[in-house]
MIPA-307801 format. One record per residue: x, y, z of N, C-alpha, C in turn; residue in three letters; residue number from 1. Coordinates in pm, whole numbers, padded with zeros to 5 digits. Layout:
LUMKE    neast   nnorth      nup   caeast   canorth     caup    ceast   cnorth      cup   resn   resi
LUMKE        X        Y        Z        X         Y        Z        X        Y        Z    ALA    NUM
...
***
This chain:
LUMKE    neast   nnorth      nup   caeast   canorth     caup    ceast   cnorth      cup   resn   resi
LUMKE    11991    08999    09572    12020     08912    09458    11891    08877    09386    MET      1
LUMKE    11893    08889    09255    11776     08856    09174    11811    08746    09075    SER      2
LUMKE    11732    08638    09076    11747     08529    08981    11615    08509    08908    LEU      3
LUMKE    11621    08506    08776    11504     08482    08694    11539    08376    08590    LYS      4
LUMKE    11444    08287    08561    11471     08177    08469    11363    08171    08361    LEU      5
LUMKE    11406    08191    08237    11317     08168    08124    11303    08017    08104    TYR      6
LUMKE    11177    07969    08106    11149     07827    08094    11046    07802    07984    GLU      7
LUMKE    11064    07694    07910    10972     07657    07803    10842    07603    07860    LEU      8
LUMKE    10730    07660    07815    10598     07613    07853    10511    07608    07728    VAL      9
LUMKE    10391    07554    07745    10293     07553    07637    10172    07634    07677    GLY     10
LUMKE    10054    07578    07658    09934     07651    07695    09921    07669    07846    THR     11
LUMKE    09982    07579    07922    09980     07587    08068    10112    07644    08116    ASP     12
LUMKE    10111    07768    08163    10234     07834    08205    10295    07770    08329    ALA     13
LUMKE    10218    07688    08400    10269     07623    08521    10328    07485    08491    SER     14
LUMKE    10342    07453    08360    10385     07319    08319    10513    07328    08237    ARG     15
LUMKE    10627    07363    08297    10753     07371    08221    10795    07233    08173    PRO     16
LUMKE    10843    07224    08048    10870     07089    07997    11001    07070    07923    PHE     17
LUMKE    11084    07169    07913    11213     07147    07849    11303    07060    07936    SER     18
LUMKE    11367    06957    07879    11460     06876    07960    11577    06959    08012    PRO     19
LUMKE    11616    07059    07934    11729     07143    07973    11690    07240    08083    TYR     20
LUMKE    11568    07291    08077    11520     07377    08185    11507    07299    08315    CYS     21
LUMKE    11468    07171    08304    11458     07090    08425    11596    07062    08485    TRP     22
LUMKE    11697    07050    08403    11833     07037    08457    11864    07160    08543    ARG     23
LUMKE    11830    07277    08491    11859     07401    08564    11772    07415    08687    THR     24
LUMKE    11644    07379    08675    11556     07383    08791    11612    07300    08907    ARG     25
LUMKE    11656    07179    08875    11710     07091    08979    11842    07145    09034    MET     26
LUMKE    11923    07203    08948    12051     07260    08993    12027    07376    09088    ALA     27
LUMKE    11932    07461    09057    11900     07573    09146    11851    07522    09281    LEU     28
LUMKE    11765    07421    09280    11714     07366    09404    11827    07304    09487    ALA     29
LUMKE    11919    07234    09420    12034     07173    09487    12116    07280    09559    HIS     30
LUMKE    12131    07394    09494    12207     07505    09551    12127    07585    09655    LYS     31
LUMKE    11999    07551    09669    11915     07626    09762    11883    07765    09713    GLY     32
LUMKE    11873    07780    09583    11847     07911    09522    11708    07913    09460    LEU     33
LUMKE    11638    08022    09478    11505     08039    09420    11514    08138    09304    ALA     34
LUMKE    11452    08101    09193    11449     08188    09075    11305    08212    09033    ALA     35
LUMKE    11276    08332    08995    11145     08364    08940    11131    08300    08802    GLU     36
LUMKE    11024    08227    08781    11001     08161    08652    10942    08260    08553    SER     37
LUMKE    11004    08265    08435    10955     08349    08326    10910    08257    08214    LEU     38
LUMKE    10780    08230    08204    10731     08137    08101    10764    08187    07961    PRO     39
LUMKE    10810    08095    07877    10853     08127    07740    10804    08019    07646    TRP     40
LUMKE    10763    08061    07526    10710     07967    07428    10794    07968    07301    ARG     41
LUMKE    10779    07863    07220    10865     07843    07103    10872    07964    07011    PHE     42
LUMKE    10761    08034    06992    10758     08143    06895    10789    08279    06958    THR     43
LUMKE    10831    08280    07083    10862     08406    07150    11012    08435    07148    GLU     44
LUMKE    11072    08419    07031    11217     08437    07017    11262    08577    07060    LYS     45
LUMKE    11177    08676    07034    11216     08814    07062    11236    08840    07211    SER     46
LUMKE    11174    08757    07296    11185     08778    07441    11325    08748    07494    ALA     47
LUMKE    11392    08651    07430    11525     08613    07480    11637    08657    07386    ILE     48
LUMKE    11604    08706    07268    11707     08752    07174    11798    08858    07234    ALA     49
LUMKE    11746    08953    07312    11835     09053    07373    11938    08993    07469    PRO     50
LUMKE    11911    08870    07514    12003     08803    07606    12100    08710    07533    HIS     51
LUMKE    12099    08717    07400    12196     08642    07321    12164    08496    07302    GLY     52
LUMKE    12035    08463    07302    11998     08323    07286    11870    08310    07205    SER     53
LUMKE    11856    08194    07141    11732     08159    07073    11660    08045    07144    GLU     54
LUMKE    11723    07992    07248    11668     07876    07319    11674    07901    07469    LYS     55
LUMKE    11594    07826    07541    11600     07828    07686    11667    07698    07735    VAL     56
LUMKE    11720    07699    07857    11703     07800    07961    11795    07920    07943    PRO     57
LUMKE    11746    08032    07990    11825     08153    08006    11806    08198    08150    VAL     58
LUMKE    11915    08205    08224    11911     08251    08362    11957    08396    08367    LEU     59
LUMKE    11883    08480    08437    11924     08618    08459    11963    08632    08606    LEU     60
LUMKE    12088    08666    08627    12138     08691    08763    12165    08840    08774    HIS     61
LUMKE    12080    08908    08849    12087     09055    08854    12091    09113    08713    ASP     62
LUMKE    12006    09056    08628    11987     09097    08487    12103    09060    08396    ASP     63
LUMKE    12204    08990    08448    12312     08939    08362    12268    08803    08308    LYS     64
LUMKE    12265    08784    08174    12219     08657    08120    12326    08547    08123    PRO     65
LUMKE    12283    08427    08157    12367     08308    08147    12286    08208    08064    VAL     66
LUMKE    12345    08162    07955    12273     08085    07854    12326    07943    07846    VAL     67
LUMKE    12234    07845    07831    12266     07703    07813    12275    07634    07950    ASP     68
LUMKE    12211    07518    07962    12202     07451    08092    12339    07413    08149    SER     69
LUMKE    12430    07365    08065    12564     07328    08115    12639    07452    08161    TRP     70
LUMKE    12631    07559    08087    12696     07685    08125    12637    07737    08255    THR     71
LUMKE    12505    07726    08267    12438     07772    08390    12485    07691    08511    ILE     72
LUMKE    12493    07559    08495    12539     07476    08607    12679    07516    08652    ALA     73
LUMKE    12768    07538    08559    12903     07581    08594    12903    07719    08657    ASN     74
LUMKE    12819    07806    08608    12809     07941    08665    12761    07933    08810    TYR     75
LUMKE    12657    07855    08836    12606     07842    08972    12710    07782    09066    LEU     76
LUMKE    12784    07683    09016    12888     07620    09098    12997    07720    09135    GLU     77
LUMKE    13038    07800    09039    13149     07893    09062    13106    08021    09133    ASP     78
LUMKE    12983    08064    09108    12935     08190    09165    12889    08172    09309    LYS     79
LUMKE    12846    08050    09344    12795     08025    09478    12869    07907    09542    PHE     80
LUMKE    13001    07922    09563    13083     07811    09613    13052    07773    09757    PRO     81
LUMKE    12984    07862    09830    12952     07834    09970    12827    07748    09985    ASP     82
LUMKE    12758    07723    09875    12638     07641    09877    12670    07498    09830    ARG     83
LUMKE    12582    07402    09852    12613     07262    09817    12664    07248    09674    PRO     84
LUMKE    12770    07171    09659    12834     07155    09528    12750    07070    09434    SER     85
LUMKE    12742    07114    09310    12674     07036    09206    12758    06920    09156    LEU     86
LUMKE    12891    06931    09169    12982     06835    09108    13067    06757    09208    PHE     87
LUMKE    13086    06812    09327    13171     06745    09425    13319    06753    09390    GLY     88
LUMKE    13360    06860    09326    13500     06878    09290    13522    06876    09140    GLY     89
LUMKE    13646    06904    09101    13677     06915    08958    13669    06781    08886    GLU     90
LUMKE    13699    06672    08959    13683     06540    08896    13538    06512    08863    GLY     91
LUMKE    13450    06548    08956    13308     06530    08932    13257    06618    08820    GLY     92
LUMKE    13313    06737    08809    13274     06827    08700    13315    06767    08566    ARG     93
LUMKE    13434    06712    08561    13482     06651    08436    13396    06531    08397    ALA     94
LUMKE    13358    06449    08494    13272     06335    08466    13134    06380    08421    MET     95
LUMKE    13083    06487    08484    12951     06537    08447    12949    06589    08304    ALA     96
LUMKE    13063    06635    08255    13069     06679    08115    13037    06563    08021    ARG     97
LUMKE    13088    06444    08054    13057     06326    07974    12909    06289    07988    MET     98
LUMKE    12857    06295    08111    12716     06265    08133    12628    06365    08059    ILE     99
LUMKE    12673    06488    08047    12597     06589    07975    12577    06548    07829    ASN    100
LUMKE    12682    06493    07769    12672     06444    07631    12581    06321    07625    ALA    101
LUMKE    12595    06232    07722    12508     06115    07730    12362    06156    07743    PHE    102
LUMKE    12337    06257    07826    12201     06305    07844    12143    06362    07716    GLY    103
LUMKE    12225    06434    07641    12179     06492    07515    12150    06385    07411    ASP    104
LUMKE    12243    06291    07396    12237     06195    07285    12149    06075    07318    ILE    105
LUMKE    12180    06008    07428    12110     05882    07460    11974    05904    07525    ALA    106
LUMKE    11965    06005    07612    11839     06025    07686    11743    06112    07607    ILE    107
LUMKE    11778    06238    07584    11688     06326    07508    11670    06273    07366    VAL    108
LUMKE    11781    06235    07302    11772     06181    07167    11697    06050    07160    GLY    109
LUMKE    11710    05967    07263    11640     05839    07265    11491    05853    07293    GLY    110
LUMKE    11456    05949    07378    11316     05968    07414    11238    06042    07305    ILE    111
LUMKE    11304    06131    07235    11235     06221    07142    11141    06150    07045    PHE    112
LUMKE    11185    06046    06973    11092     05982    06879    10980    05903    06947    PRO    113
LUMKE    10990    05883    07077    10888     05809    07150    10773    05898    07197    LEU    114
LUMKE    10796    06029    07201    10695     06122    07255    10665    06238    07162    VAL    115
LUMKE    10734    06248    07049    10734     06371    06969    10596    06414    06923    VAL    116
LUMKE    10510    06319    06885    10377     06359    06835    10282    06396    06948    ALA    117
LUMKE    10320    06370    07073    10238     06411    07187    10265    06557    07225    ASP    118
LUMKE    10380    06608    07189    10419     06742    07233    10324    06851    07183    ILE    119
LUMKE    10283    06851    07055    10193     06958    07010    10062    06966    07087    PRO    120
LUMKE    10020    06858    07150    09897     06861    07229    09907    06956    07347    ASN    121
LUMKE    10030    06992    07383    10052     07082    07496    10070    07227    07454    ASN    122
LUMKE    10062    07253    07323    10099     07384    07270    09979    07457    07210    LEU    123
LUMKE    09987    07589    07212    09891     07670    07139    09911    07650    06989    ALA    124
LUMKE    09813    07687    06910    09815     07658    06767    09940    07710    06698    GLU    125
LUMKE    09978    07833    06726    10093     07892    06657    10222    07819    06694    VAL    126
LUMKE    10236    07779    06820    10356     07708    06863    10356    07564    06814    ASP    127
LUMKE    10237    07503    06809    10227     07367    06757    10266    07363    06610    ALA    128
LUMKE    10223    07464    06534    10258     07470    06391    10408    07487    06373    ALA    129
LUMKE    10469    07574    06454    10614     07594    06448    10687    07466    06484    TYR    130
LUMKE    10643    07401    06591    10710     07279    06636    10701    07171    06528    PHE    131
LUMKE    10582    07152    06473    10562     07048    06373    10649    07073    06249    ARG    132
LUMKE    10649    07195    06200    10726     07226    06079    10875    07207    06102    LYS    133
LUMKE    10926    07259    06212    11071     07253    06238    11117    07111    06270    SER    134
LUMKE    11038    07035    06344    11080     06900    06381    11060    06800    06267    ARG    135
LUMKE    10956    06817    06188    10938     06727    06075    11050    06745    05972    GLU    136
LUMKE    11103    06865    05963    11217     06889    05874    11338    06810    05918    ALA    137
LUMKE    11354    06790    06048    11467     06713    06100    11457    06566    06063    ARG    138
LUMKE    11334    06520    06041    11311     06380    06006    11284    06361    05858    PHE    139
LUMKE    11341    06450    05777    11331     06435    05632    11190    06447    05577    GLY    140
LUMKE    11106    06524    05646    10970     06545    05600    10868    06446    05652    GLY    141
LUMKE    10911    06347    05730    10815     06254    05792    10727    06329    05891    LYS    142
LUMKE    10601    06291    05898    10513     06351    05998    10555    06304    06137    SER    143
LUMKE    10519    06382    06238    10551     06343    06375    10486    06210    06410    LEU    144
LUMKE    10367    06189    06356    10296     06064    06382    10368    05944    06319    GLU    145
LUMKE    10426    05964    06202    10504     05857    06139    10627    05825    06222    GLU    146
LUMKE    10693    05929    06270    10813     05910    06351    10781    05830    06477    VAL    147
LUMKE    10666    05859    06537    10630     05798    06665    10558    05664    06650    MET    148
LUMKE    10523    05627    06528    10438     05509    06505    10499    05380    06558    ALA    149
LUMKE    10631    05372    06562    10697     05248    06605    10744    05255    06750    SER    150
LUMKE    10683    05341    06830    10738     05360    06965    10722    05238    07056    ARG    151
LUMKE    10623    05155    07030    10606     05037    07115    10724    04941    07104    ASP    152
LUMKE    10787    04937    06988    10911     04859    06973    11033    04945    07004    THR    153
LUMKE    11023    05074    06971    11136     05164    06997    11168    05176    07144    GLY    154
LUMKE    11066    05170    07230    11091     05185    07373    11170    05066    07428    VAL    155
LUMKE    11158    04951    07365    11235     04834    07408    11384    04860    07388    VAL    156
LUMKE    11418    04915    07273    11558     04949    07245    11606    05060    07338    ALA    157
LUMKE    11519    05155    07366    11557     05263    07458    11587    05207    07596    PHE    158
LUMKE    11504    05118    07645    11529     05060    07777    11661    04983    07781    ARG    159
LUMKE    11693    04913    07673    11820     04841    07667    11938    04938    07670    LYS    160
LUMKE    11919    05056    07613    12029     05154    07607    12064    05209    07745    SER    161
LUMKE    11980    05183    07844    12002     05232    07979    12077    05134    08068    LEU    162
LUMKE    12129    05025    08010    12185     04918    08091    12304    04963    08176    GLU    163
LUMKE    12391    05046    08122    12506     05093    08201    12456    05174    08321    VAL    164
LUMKE    12361    05259    08297    12300     05336    08405    12232    05243    08506    MET    165
LUMKE    12162    05143    08456    12091     05047    08540    12187    04971    08631    ARG    166
LUMKE    12298    04926    08576    12397     04852    08656    12456    04941    08765    GLN    167
LUMKE    12476    05067    08735    12526     05162    08835    12426    05178    08948    THR    168
LUMKE    12298    05193    08911    12195     05218    09011    12159    05094    09093    LEU    169
LUMKE    12206    04979    09053    12190     04860    09136    12286    04863    09255    LYS    170
LUMKE    12391    04943    09244    12495     04948    09347    12493    05075    09429    LYS    171
LUMKE    12426    05177    09381    12419     05304    09454    12288    05373    09416    GLN    172
LUMKE    12232    05454    09506    12100     05512    09480    12097    05619    09372    PRO    173
LUMKE    12210    05684    09349    12214     05794    09252    12339    05783    09166    TYR    174
LUMKE    12338    05845    09051    12458     05851    08968    12570    05922    09043    LEU    175
LUMKE    12533    06017    09127    12631     06089    09207    12678    06015    09330    GLY    176
LUMKE    12624    05895    09356    12665     05817    09473    12550    05803    09571    GLY    177
LUMKE    12576    05837    09696    12473     05825    09799    12373    05940    09798    ASN    178
LUMKE    12408    06047    09728    12320     06163    09715    12326    06211    09571    ALA    179
LUMKE    12220    06275    09521    12222     06320    09383    12312    06440    09362    PRO    180
LUMKE    12365    06451    09241    12438     06571    09202    12399    06606    09058    ASN    181
LUMKE    12475    06691    08994    12432     06740    08863    12426    06629    08759    TYR    182
LUMKE    12506    06525    08773    12497     06412    08680    12355    06355    08680    ALA    183
LUMKE    12296    06343    08798    12159     06294    08809    12060    06390    08743    ASP    184
LUMKE    12080    06518    08764    11985     06616    08712    11989    06622    08559    TYR    185
LUMKE    12107    06602    08503    12119     06598    08357    12027    06491    08300    ILE    186
LUMKE    12038    06371    08352    11961     06258    08299    11814    06269    08338    VAL    187
LUMKE    11790    06309    08461    11651     06322    08507    11573    06422    08424    PHE    188
LUMKE    11638    06527    08377    11568     06628    08297    11495    06567    08179    GLY    189
LUMKE    11557    06469    08114    11493     06403    08001    11370    06324    08042    GLY    190
LUMKE    11377    06253    08154    11263     06174    08199    11150    06265    08249    PHE    191
LUMKE    11184    06375    08311    11080     06467    08356    11011    06534    08237    GLN    192
LUMKE    11088    06569    08136    11032     06624    08012    10928    06528    07955    TRP    193
LUMKE    10964    06400    07944    10870     06301    07889    10746    06290    07976    ALA    194
LUMKE    10764    06290    08106    10651     06277    08199    10555    06395    08186    ARG    195
LUMKE    10607    06512    08156    10524     06631    08147    10445    06636    08016    VAL    196
LUMKE    10504    06589    07906    10440     06607    07775    10365    06486    07723    VAL    197
LUMKE    10388    06366    07780    10335     06246    07718    10288    06143    07821    SER    198
LUMKE    10177    06074    07794    10132     05966    07883    10200    05833    07854    PRO    199
LUMKE    10297    05832    07761    10362     05708    07722    10456    05659    07832    PHE    200
LUMKE    10451    05530    07861    10530     05471    07970    10669    05434    07919    LYS    201
LUMKE    10769    05501    07970    10908     05475    07928    10973    05362    08006    LEU    202
LUMKE    10941    05348    08133    11013     05257    08222    10919    05157    08288    LEU    203
LUMKE    10969    05035    08306    10895     04935    08382    10914    04964    08532    GLU    204
LUMKE    10813    04932    08610    10817     04970    08751    10924    04894    08830    VAL    205
LUMKE    10968    04779    08781    11071     04703    08853    11213    04739    08807    ASP    206
LUMKE    11225    04840    08724    11355     04884    08673    11423    04973    08777    ASP    207
LUMKE    11550    04949    08810    11622     05039    08900    11623    05184    08852    PRO    208
LUMKE    11615    05204    08722    11608     05341    08670    11476    05406    08710    VAL    209
LUMKE    11369    05327    08712    11239     05379    08756    11246    05420    08902    HIS    210
LUMKE    11306    05336    08986    11318     05369    09129    11401    05495    09149    ALA    211
LUMKE    11507    05510    09070    11591     05631    09075    11509    05754    09036    TRP    212
LUMKE    11431    05742    08929    11347     05853    08886    11248    05891    08995    ARG    213
LUMKE    11190    05791    09062    11095     05819    09169    11160    05897    09283    GLU    214
LUMKE    11284    05861    09316    11354     05934    09423    11375    06080    09384    ARG    215
LUMKE    11407    06104    09259    11430     06242    09216    11300    06319    09201    LEU    216
LUMKE    11191    06250    09169    11061     06317    09168    11027    06368    09308    LEU    217
LUMKE    11073    06298    09410    11044     06337    09548    11146    06435    09606    ASP    218
LUMKE    11256    06457    09535    11360     06546    09586    11310    06690    09598    ALA    219
LUMKE    11371    06763    09688    11339     06905    09708    11189    06925    09733    PHE    220
LUMKE    11140    06846    09830    10999     06853    09870    10905    06822    09755    ASP    221
LUMKE    10946    06731    09668    10859     06688    09559    10841    06792    09450    GLY    222
LUMKE    10940    06874    09429    10929     06982    09330    10889    06929    09192    MET    223
LUMKE    10954    06822    09146    10925     06770    09013    10793    06693    09011    ALA    224
LUMKE    10765    06618    09117    10643     06537    09119    10518    06627    09121    ARG    225
LUMKE    10525    06739    09192    10408     06825    09202    10392    06916    09081    THR    226
LUMKE    10492    06925    08996    10476     06997    08870    10382    06915    08781    SER    227
LUMKE    10290    06979    08710    10192     06903    08631    10258    06803    08536    PRO    228
LUMKE    10206    06682    08534    10260     06578    08447    10172    06454    08452    GLY    229
LUMKE    10205    06357    08371    10130     06231    08365    10185    06133    08468    TYR    230
LUMKE    10099    06047    08519    10139     05947    08617    10192    05824    08545    LYS    231
LUMKE    10314    05834    08497    10376     05724    08425    10508    05687    08491    VAL    232
***
């Protein structure tokens, strides 16, 4: 069996930073599966175009492409049913679908304006130029620095947006219950992305969400913690 994973990196090929790639990284580890990392950068569209995608993650299973983190998670669950479940059954899979949307909108969407101008610092010149042009267009022509200028107040609102998650984590160690599952990895991917690209502090140390993040940094023999990142 051959598994290969295209992952977004910058100048440091050992520093993967896509929140969606981290969802897949954690899912593979949960399943006890090892995949060869294929470093990929923003302007290397031609490398994954033959696999039917313009974005990562792209998983190759015996050279068969599986595209999109949610699709990959479902593929791993169904293709390797004898390994630990990512969802804990169909009810858990249905709930994780909602968490997947929450992760996209509230977590990745909430973090993005808080770290966006730090991201080009991790990229080569050609990729930084591509990132700046494409992302500034999303903000109506505002510079990345303008978007991020209010992050000291913006992070307060972001922390408040985590209250439902916080209340859950006061009663159980993981979103998945007593042990993490794919719901945890969806949300964690966003926090790991921020930790890799930016020194900005998203969470207070006494926050239950911070304690949850710390537990997941230590999961799978510290896979996420030992990946290059800032100590925030």
